[in-house]
N, C-alpha and C positions, 0 to 999 in steps of 0.2 A: 525608445520607450517614448509613448505618447504622453502629452501634457497631463491628461487625467488618469493615466494608468497608476495603480498603486505601487509602491516600491517595496512591497512585501507580499508574501504568499498569503492570500486570505484563508481563514480557518475553514470556511464552508465553500463548497466548490460545486458548481453544476456538473453534470455528467461528462460533458465534452472536456472541461478542464480536469476533473478527477481522473479520467481515463489518460489524458496526456501526462498527468502528474505521475501515474503508475507505469506509463509506457505501454498501455494496452489500448485495444480499440474500445469504442463505447459498447459494442455488442458483447465484448468479452467482459467488460466492467459489470454490465447488468447480470451476467451470469454468476458472478462472485458473490459470495455470502458476506457482503460488507453492508452494514445498515446505513440508512439514509435518514436525515433529520428533515423534519417538516417545519417550514417557515411560510405560513400562508398557504398559498397554492403551490409553492416551490418544494421541490425534493432535492436536497443537497447532501453532499458527501462531506463528512467531517474529516479534515486532514489528519487528525489524530488517529481516526480509524483506519485510514488509507496506510499511515505509517505502521500501525500495529499489524495489519494484513501483510504488508511487505516484510516486516521484521520476522514474522512467523513462518515465512516460506522456507523450505529446506534449502540448504547450502549445497550446491553441487560438489560431489566428491565426499561428503559427509554421510555416513549412514545414521539412521535414527538411533539416538541414545549413545552414540559414540562421538568422540571429537577426533580432529586430525591427529592429535598427539597420542591417542590411546596406544597405537601400536609401538611407540617409541618406549613406552612405560610398561609394556607387556600386559596391557589390559585386553582381555579377550571377551567376546560377547557370549 
């Protein structure tokens, strides 16, 4: 880590850093419906919005409205 690099994740991130944070390309990031904040001429992504987007993604192996344990307890759709 460089001498002047922060020792924390900044809250507002430019597109390249926001894309890296989510693990997607910048072009994919721009297609996602994630709001940006305006700070002067800059357009920045709020880390909280990025986290909320990631948390709302479906989990592989789970169907909508059901949990992994539903079949164990006899819950049917």
